[in-house]
C-alpha positions as MATLAB code, in Angstrom:
seq = 'EDLLNLISSQFGGDLVVQKVWTYDSGVGAGGAEIVAYDEASKRLFVTNAATDRIEVLDVENGTKVGELDPLGSPNSVAAHNGLIAVAAEGATVQSIGHVAFFDGRTLAFIRTVPAGALPDMVTFTSDGKFVLVANEGEPDTDYVNDPEGSVTIIDLKRGINNATARTASFAPFNSRKQQLIDAGVRIFGPGSDADGLATVAQDLEPEYIATDGTTAYVVCQEANAIATIDIRTARVLRIDPLGFKDHSLVGNAIDASNSDGAINITNWPVYGAYMPDAIATFTYFGRTFIVTANEGDAREYDGFSELSRVRPLLLDPDAFPDAATLQANVNLGRLNITTTLGDTDDDGDFDELYCYGARSFSIWTPDFTGRLRLIYDSGEDFEQITADRLPAFFNSTNSAADFDSRSDDKGPEPEAVAIGTVFGGRFAFIGLERIGGIMIYDLTQPTQPEFVDYINDRFDAPGGDSGPECVVFVPFLKSPLVTPIIAVANEISGTTSVYRVSRDFTLPPWLADLFAGVIPDLF';
ca = [
     -20.917   -7.266   14.902;
     -18.897   -9.834   12.942;
     -21.645  -12.422   13.401;
     -24.276   -9.940   12.232;
     -22.130   -9.093    9.221;
     -21.824  -12.767    8.321;
     -25.585  -13.211    8.535;
     -26.530   -9.979    6.768;
     -23.967  -10.557    4.016;
     -26.076  -13.491    2.875;
     -28.780  -11.016    1.840;
     -26.441   -8.785   -0.148;
     -26.093   -9.393   -3.867;
     -23.561   -8.167   -6.384;
     -21.406   -5.189   -5.474;
     -22.176   -2.148   -7.609;
     -19.475    0.514   -8.030;
     -20.341    3.696   -9.941;
     -18.197    6.765  -10.499;
     -19.860    9.909   -9.169;
     -17.364   12.570  -10.166;
     -13.720   13.290  -11.026;
     -11.785   16.401  -10.069;
      -8.789   17.276  -12.235;
      -6.047   19.255  -10.511;
      -4.920   20.488  -13.921;
      -1.234   19.908  -13.247;
      -0.905   16.266  -14.306;
       1.649   14.064  -12.553;
       1.839   14.710   -8.821;
      -1.419   16.655   -8.769;
      -3.184   14.101   -6.583;
      -1.299   11.565   -4.458;
      -2.903   11.035   -1.044;
      -6.546   11.679   -0.181;
      -8.251   11.862    3.216;
     -11.919   12.297    4.130;
     -13.116   14.453    7.009;
     -16.602   13.524    8.183;
     -17.048   16.753   10.177;
     -16.678   19.028    7.150;
     -17.762   16.474    4.507;
     -14.643   17.303    2.518;
     -11.779   15.532    0.828;
      -8.225   16.734    1.411;
      -5.766   15.835   -1.367;
      -2.003   16.316   -1.493;
      -0.767   18.169   -4.577;
       2.995   17.667   -4.846;
       3.193   19.915   -7.919;
       1.972   22.977   -6.020;
       3.012   21.959   -2.473;
      -0.558   22.472   -1.314;
      -3.493   20.436   -0.012;
      -6.529   20.839   -2.246;
      -9.875   20.811   -0.452;
     -12.814   19.276   -2.329;
     -16.534   19.113   -1.624;
     -17.229   15.387   -1.485;
     -20.773   15.729   -2.863;
     -19.893   17.388   -6.163;
     -16.115   17.432   -6.494;
     -15.706   21.205   -6.569;
     -12.626   22.783   -5.057;
     -13.471   24.879   -2.018;
     -10.016   25.879   -0.834;
      -6.452   24.816   -0.184;
      -4.008   24.475    2.678;
      -0.351   25.485    2.879;
       1.492   22.871    4.998;
       4.721   24.957    5.053;
       6.672   22.319    3.158;
       6.264   19.696    0.480;
       3.291   17.532    1.561;
       3.704   13.760    1.474;
       0.538   12.649    3.233;
      -2.687   13.891    4.791;
      -5.118   12.454    7.342;
      -8.343   13.682    8.945;
     -10.385   13.005   12.060;
     -13.514   14.830   13.220;
     -12.558   18.232   11.825;
      -8.822   18.056   12.505;
      -6.529   17.769    9.489;
      -2.921   16.555    9.769;
      -0.411   17.011    6.942;
       3.023   15.362    6.898;
       5.505   17.713    5.226;
       9.203   17.225    4.617;
      11.941   19.635    5.582;
      14.238   21.757    3.434;
      15.974   18.571    2.272;
      14.782   14.980    2.279;
      17.282   14.191    5.045;
      16.312   17.075    7.338;
      13.624   17.069   10.007;
      10.067   17.458    8.786;
       6.842   18.280   10.588;
       3.113   17.691   10.827;
       0.949   20.732   10.110;
      -2.517   20.807   11.694;
      -5.567   22.632   10.322;
      -9.238   23.075   11.126;
     -11.164   21.117    8.504;
     -14.192   23.411    8.627;
     -12.568   26.863    8.558;
      -9.306   25.692    6.918;
      -7.447   27.760    9.496;
      -3.861   26.831   10.331;
      -3.451   25.662   13.930;
       0.176   24.657   14.554;
       3.041   22.387   13.537;
       4.610   19.517   15.465;
       8.137   18.340   14.572;
       8.537   14.867   13.094;
      11.520   12.894   11.826;
      13.411   12.855    8.525;
      11.080   12.560    5.529;
       7.678   12.142    7.201;
       6.119   10.075    4.429;
       2.769    8.946    5.845;
       0.456   10.222    8.557;
      -2.609    8.616   10.142;
      -4.929    9.021   13.133;
      -5.923    6.223   15.455;
      -9.632    5.489   15.118;
     -10.437    7.307   18.379;
      -8.470   10.392   17.326;
      -6.248   10.316   20.413;
      -2.991    9.830   18.527;
      -1.429   10.817   15.227;
       1.285    8.518   13.899;
       3.908    9.525   11.337;
       6.166    7.212    9.348;
       9.523    8.988    9.047;
      11.164    7.207    6.132;
      14.668    8.587    6.602;
      15.903    8.036    3.040;
      19.614    8.569    2.278;
      20.870   11.232   -0.083;
      21.733   10.278   -3.648;
      25.399    9.654   -2.774;
      24.334    7.454    0.154;
      26.477    9.484    2.529;
      23.817   11.149    4.666;
      21.487    8.374    5.826;
      19.204    9.513    8.669;
      17.428    7.067   10.920;
      13.917    5.918   10.111;
      11.432    6.250   12.947;
       7.771    6.722   13.863;
       6.571    9.921   15.530;
       3.597    9.453   17.864;
       1.699   12.659   18.655;
      -0.537   12.522   21.724;
      -3.734   14.554   21.267;
      -5.570   13.468   24.414;
      -5.243   16.963   25.925;
      -6.134   18.707   22.688;
      -4.139   19.895   19.714;
      -2.766   22.968   21.481;
      -1.319   20.768   24.239;
      -0.141   17.985   21.931;
       3.112   16.223   22.752;
       5.264   14.047   20.530;
       7.381   10.976   21.211;
       9.589    8.965   18.878;
       9.361    5.219   18.439;
      12.961    4.453   17.545;
      14.519    1.393   15.953;
      17.868    2.150   17.633;
      17.321   -0.450   20.417;
      17.474   -3.071   17.656;
      20.904   -1.950   16.411;
      22.605   -4.525   18.615;
      20.377   -7.237   17.146;
      21.249   -6.571   13.538;
      22.713   -9.969   12.703;
      19.826  -11.688   14.433;
      17.370   -9.758   12.266;
      19.339  -10.470    9.102;
      19.439  -14.168    9.928;
      15.676  -14.100   10.455;
      15.165  -12.624    6.986;
      14.904   -8.871    7.558;
      16.710   -7.152    4.666;
      19.361   -4.911    6.256;
      21.815   -4.264    3.472;
      22.393   -0.546    2.842;
      26.002    0.634    3.018;
      27.153    2.285    6.217;
      29.911    2.744    8.751;
      29.155   -0.197   11.036;
      31.851   -2.819   11.484;
      30.194   -5.000    8.831;
      30.121   -2.120    6.346;
      26.349   -1.838    6.571;
      24.043    0.811    7.967;
      22.629    0.422   11.443;
      19.195   -1.149   11.845;
      17.699    2.263   12.605;
      19.255    3.771    9.483;
      18.271    0.911    7.208;
      14.623    0.518    8.246;
      12.635    3.079    6.272;
       9.003    3.196    7.507;
       6.651    3.499    4.559;
       3.104    3.070    5.810;
       1.206    2.617    9.084;
      -2.026    0.873   10.035;
      -3.387    0.547   13.557;
      -5.947   -1.449   15.501;
      -6.241    1.288   18.110;
      -3.520    0.255   20.557;
      -0.953   -1.304   18.238;
       0.643    0.122   15.104;
       1.857   -2.052   12.249;
       4.544   -0.283   10.252;
       5.769   -1.398    6.849;
       9.506   -1.117    6.233;
       9.245   -1.746    2.520;
      12.845   -2.174    1.382;
      13.545   -4.353    4.417;
      10.575   -6.596    3.491;
       9.402   -6.395    7.090;
       6.656   -5.085    9.353;
       7.407   -3.552   12.743;
       4.918   -3.765   15.596;
       4.720   -0.724   17.882;
       2.920   -0.174   21.166;
       1.285    3.223   20.646;
       0.885    4.162   24.310;
       4.553    3.643   25.163;
       5.965    4.548   21.737;
       8.051    1.373   21.844;
       8.927   -0.920   18.955;
       7.967   -4.392   20.143;
       9.197   -6.547   17.285;
      10.289   -6.560   13.642;
       8.949   -9.416   11.549;
      10.365  -10.464    8.161;
       7.665  -11.220    5.594;
       9.579  -13.866    3.681;
       9.359  -14.578   -0.021;
       6.838  -15.826   -2.539;
       7.867  -18.810   -4.655;
       6.984  -18.037   -8.266;
       7.808  -21.604   -9.304;
       4.689  -22.877   -7.544;
       1.348  -23.411   -9.247;
      -0.826  -20.330   -8.708;
       2.147  -17.975   -8.291;
       3.099  -17.478  -11.949;
       4.274  -14.123  -13.345;
       4.995  -12.574  -16.716;
       8.726  -11.902  -16.375;
       9.653  -10.418  -19.770;
       8.857   -7.159  -21.503;
      10.575   -8.205  -24.732;
       8.553  -11.229  -25.852;
       5.641   -9.222  -27.249;
       3.103  -11.496  -25.580;
       1.229  -12.259  -22.390;
       3.185  -15.117  -20.860;
       2.167  -15.739  -17.246;
       4.395  -18.658  -16.344;
       6.064  -20.275  -13.351;
       9.733  -19.356  -13.010;
      12.483  -20.326  -10.527;
      12.319  -16.920   -8.837;
      11.332  -15.671   -5.385;
       9.417  -12.421   -4.900;
       9.910  -10.207   -1.857;
       6.477   -9.035   -0.694;
       7.695   -5.495    0.111;
       4.277   -3.918    0.756;
       3.483   -0.281    0.261;
       0.050    0.476    1.730;
      -1.424   -1.708    4.461;
      -4.738   -1.763    6.307;
      -6.093   -3.604    9.332;
      -9.456   -5.018   10.358;
     -10.683   -7.235   13.179;
     -12.716  -10.421   12.867;
     -14.124  -11.976   16.021;
     -11.532  -10.074   18.049;
      -8.555  -11.073   15.918;
      -6.477   -8.520   14.008;
      -5.824   -9.036   10.309;
      -3.392   -7.013    8.201;
      -3.901   -6.554    4.470;
      -0.859   -5.608    2.390;
      -0.551   -4.300   -1.176;
       2.664   -6.008   -2.295;
       4.227   -3.394   -4.574;
       7.980   -3.955   -4.218;
      10.726   -1.345   -4.260;
      14.468   -1.319   -4.981;
      17.199    0.881   -3.606;
      18.727    2.622   -6.600;
      20.985    5.584   -5.828;
      24.122    7.052   -7.384;
      26.095    5.875   -4.370;
      24.545    2.424   -4.142;
      22.223    0.262   -6.201;
      21.011   -3.284   -5.626;
      19.287   -3.540   -9.016;
      20.318   -5.880  -11.831;
      18.784   -7.775  -14.718;
      19.074  -11.554  -14.663;
      20.825  -11.688  -18.030;
      24.338  -10.453  -16.981;
      24.492  -12.473  -13.762;
      26.650  -15.516  -13.191;
      24.218  -18.274  -12.263;
      25.283  -21.371  -10.348;
      25.383  -24.282  -12.815;
      23.995  -26.765  -10.303;
      21.091  -24.545   -9.273;
      20.410  -23.388  -12.841;
      21.569  -26.070  -15.313;
      19.461  -24.340  -17.994;
      20.954  -20.911  -17.302;
      21.491  -20.018  -20.967;
      17.823  -20.555  -21.722;
      16.607  -18.801  -18.578;
      18.779  -15.762  -19.268;
      17.317  -15.159  -22.708;
      15.475  -11.830  -22.785;
      12.197  -13.516  -23.710;
      12.424  -15.625  -20.540;
      14.056  -14.262  -17.358;
      16.843  -12.182  -18.872;
      15.056   -8.856  -18.514;
      13.652   -9.421  -15.020;
      14.896   -6.982  -12.384;
      16.294   -8.691   -9.292;
      18.302   -7.728   -6.207;
      22.012   -8.484   -6.020;
      21.874   -8.469   -2.216;
      20.296  -11.932   -2.042;
      20.824  -15.246   -3.771;
      24.500  -16.132   -3.361;
      23.782  -18.624   -0.607;
      27.289  -20.129   -0.439;
      29.279  -16.898   -0.959;
      31.128  -18.215   -4.012;
      30.341  -15.302   -6.302;
      27.481  -16.781   -8.327;
      23.730  -16.773   -7.762;
      22.096  -19.891   -6.378;
      18.683  -18.199   -6.063;
      16.979  -15.218   -7.673;
      14.882  -12.634   -5.826;
      12.695  -10.043   -7.546;
      10.733   -7.069   -6.209;
       7.146   -7.303   -5.015;
       4.685  -10.176   -5.097;
       2.218   -8.751   -7.675;
      -0.579   -9.524   -5.228;
      -2.267   -8.605   -1.991;
      -1.825  -10.656    1.172;
      -3.491  -11.113    4.544;
      -1.419  -11.620    7.701;
      -2.330  -12.111   11.338;
      -0.287  -12.232   14.562;
       0.059  -15.679   16.115;
       0.045  -16.310   19.868;
       3.644  -15.020   20.092;
       2.851  -11.834   18.163;
       4.697  -12.919   15.028;
       2.924  -12.186   11.754;
       1.783  -15.226    9.794;
       0.660  -15.289    6.173;
      -2.847  -16.713    5.863;
      -3.722  -15.675    2.299;
      -2.112  -14.395   -0.883;
      -3.914  -13.600   -4.135;
      -1.255  -15.450   -6.112;
      -1.251  -14.648   -9.818;
      -4.782  -13.202   -9.810;
      -3.888   -9.625  -10.698;
      -1.987  -10.467  -13.874;
      -4.505  -13.120  -14.915;
      -7.451  -10.760  -14.391;
      -5.873   -7.794  -16.169;
      -4.819  -10.084  -19.019;
      -8.426  -11.209  -19.368;
     -10.075   -7.803  -18.954;
      -7.552   -5.536  -20.708;
      -5.350   -7.736  -22.922;
      -4.298   -4.878  -25.202;
      -2.948   -2.924  -22.223;
      -1.544   -5.797  -20.138;
       1.213   -4.642  -17.759;
       1.270   -1.163  -19.286;
       3.141    1.534  -17.441;
       1.117    4.329  -15.874;
       2.372    7.077  -18.181;
       1.608    5.354  -21.498;
      -0.571    2.601  -22.923;
       2.517    0.505  -23.500;
       1.653   -3.207  -23.702;
       3.832   -5.532  -21.577;
       6.266   -2.763  -20.605;
       6.221   -3.539  -16.866;
       6.390   -7.317  -16.965;
      10.111   -7.228  -16.184;
       9.600   -4.876  -13.237;
       6.830   -5.633  -10.717;
       3.994   -6.024  -13.213;
       0.794   -4.224  -12.157;
       2.361   -2.988   -8.875;
      -0.400   -3.086   -6.243;
       0.088    0.164   -4.384;
      -2.971    1.204   -2.376;
      -5.501   -0.619   -0.204;
      -8.612    0.294    1.733;
     -11.101   -1.910    3.582;
     -14.767   -1.248    4.191;
     -18.087   -2.891    4.979;
     -20.975   -2.688    2.501;
     -24.284   -4.183    3.675;
     -22.669   -6.822    5.824;
     -19.861   -7.738    3.480;
     -16.272   -6.688    4.130;
     -14.360   -5.695    0.996;
     -10.793   -4.799    0.067;
     -10.193   -2.167   -2.607;
      -6.670   -2.473   -4.034;
      -5.197    0.122   -6.408;
      -2.825   -1.024   -9.181;
      -0.230    1.673   -9.743;
       0.803    0.797  -13.297;
      -2.037   -0.489  -15.472;
      -4.382    1.343  -13.126;
      -7.777    0.506  -11.720;
      -9.095   -0.992   -8.506;
      -9.273   -4.695   -7.667;
     -12.135   -5.591   -5.319;
     -12.168   -8.683   -3.088;
     -14.728   -9.926   -0.576;
     -13.012  -10.429    2.806;
     -16.123  -11.344    4.773;
     -14.386  -14.614    5.590;
     -10.722  -13.517    5.917;
      -9.166  -16.900    5.217;
     -11.165  -17.318    2.005;
     -11.244  -14.013    0.093;
     -13.162  -13.983   -3.176;
     -12.530  -11.829   -6.228;
     -15.494   -9.533   -6.885;
     -14.642   -7.075   -9.667;
     -11.995   -4.989  -11.364;
     -12.827   -1.397  -12.312;
     -10.625    0.629  -14.645;
     -11.750    3.519  -16.847;
      -8.250    4.680  -17.762;
      -8.475    3.397  -21.338;
     -12.160    4.108  -21.946;
     -11.680    7.678  -23.133;
      -9.113   10.492  -23.006;
      -8.699   11.890  -19.530;
      -9.188    8.660  -17.585;
      -7.637    8.109  -14.172;
      -4.061    6.838  -14.155;
      -1.736    5.782  -11.338;
      -3.958    5.213   -8.260;
      -1.747    6.088   -5.315;
      -4.287    6.102   -2.484;
      -7.757    4.664   -1.856;
      -9.995    5.731    1.041;
     -13.249    4.051    2.049;
     -16.049    6.106    3.622;
     -18.748    4.021    5.372;
     -22.460    4.603    4.950;
     -22.985    6.444    8.235;
     -20.229    8.965    7.426;
     -21.016    9.425    3.733;
     -23.126   12.332    2.460;
     -23.937   10.383   -0.721;
     -26.459    7.985    0.867;
     -24.233    4.944    0.167;
     -20.636    4.115    1.119;
     -18.031    5.644   -1.171;
     -14.398    5.198   -2.106;
     -12.172    8.131   -3.001;
      -9.143    7.513   -5.201;
      -6.177    9.854   -5.716;
      -4.439    9.194   -9.042;
      -0.836   10.376   -9.115;
      -0.105   10.314  -12.861;
      -3.351   11.855  -14.150;
      -3.498   14.248  -11.195;
      -7.160   13.420  -10.696;
      -9.290   12.529   -7.692;
     -12.388   10.394   -8.228;
     -15.249    9.348   -5.997;
     -17.221    6.138   -6.499;
     -20.537    5.180   -4.939;
     -20.494    1.597   -3.613;
     -23.695   -0.401   -3.079;
     -25.077   -3.925   -3.339;
     -28.027   -5.397   -5.196;
     -30.501   -6.638   -2.610;
     -31.290  -10.320   -2.946;
     -32.781  -12.992   -0.727;
     -31.061  -16.351   -0.344;
     -33.019  -19.193   -1.985;
     -34.071  -20.753    1.317;
     -35.608  -17.486    2.522;
     -37.231  -16.760   -0.846;
     -38.800  -20.224   -0.740;
     -40.064  -19.585    2.781;
     -41.745  -16.344    1.780;
     -43.020  -17.926   -1.463;
     -45.039  -20.400    0.593;
     -46.659  -17.542    2.519;
     -46.939  -14.823   -0.119;
     -46.591  -16.681   -3.440;
     -47.476  -13.676   -5.615;
     -44.254  -11.900   -4.557;
     -41.967  -14.705   -5.712;
];
């Protein structure tokens, strides 16, 4: 299949993305967060956090045909062959949540299955045999009640009515906490352990899951790590730190200030923690690749906060001899960084600076030991492209057209990612949470992705989509619209949009020349 894709991709021309329709929930922010497509019913299922319901949309015309009550605030929804799964939180964020199951055709409620604390994301394996739930386990605002993060694995092999659930726990790694910290996993939340920190299981907060059928890759965003889980045994196999991106290197520049009134994408002596939100997997000649949208996220609670601007920090004079200049607001002074990293010699000043997110997407793959290795990062592309395409709205926040307002805090914030094949070519569709829009890259050759296009109609007219939270790709054979489609749920505008995706058909020059010699009138 991969070889055929490589060959057939040579015949595909430019990617064409056209909006088909937009559905407006009418409630604004929170009205559309996560979207799932069910091929059996040809419907979209969209979480509406404002009404605590799942809105059901006809994928062909965008009309609402019903809604589901998941018996709790819905955080995520997934679908497979007529079965709909909704992750809903409990009475409080720290209490046990559940997964509610529905029939996608009749919309009838089937049953609930208990999950962990704050089930934040739900997904099916591609064969529909398992449902996986990322239980984030966030602490309360005082950071007193901090439940464990975990992954619930629901076995559907004997049918939904006989479904059983197991928990993939991080507790076996509690005894390896220092080893994980030394390796680069960020375990830093306050707790009652002897070192004053939370346990590993408490501190790892699963955010998003992608699978290759037998293995689950689970993002622990604040920890800047990905856990690998064996689905069949519900066992956490390993926890890999993702490391940091050096923004002082050519190609990794960022705009770090929201007070200079200008686009200033520059190299700075700062490291960015990748901290992905959404991830997706694909295989290429039998090898698994993981694509991450490197959003970034800080812990900021009443009882504990790691967040600080660079300006008030004490910087080491040897590491930063130009500290006074760097800490000016028009340079690095306004940049948000973590106070949990950077004092490498424990003398009370900062020898290094670490900010949130990498303002990019990355591709990772397991090596022969199973450890994830970075093979590609989009560098400074997102800020450079948005600066070129939408200079008047560069690094705007998602709630206002506010030029440069997010440069000090994660920039465009890549949030969502989906992967799909269009006429032989494999493409990544990456949603930018702040300025909005979808970045499109050709991943046909995974080690050499190519930028294809950036679509964003937010600023074209009143009522545009804002705050893409989730992107779903529907392949040609499952789409009722003749071509592949992508569906996008936009959290701030509360809208869901569907785009038709196609490619201009072209022949490579060598084949055109061949046919020209036989049938010259056609060429």
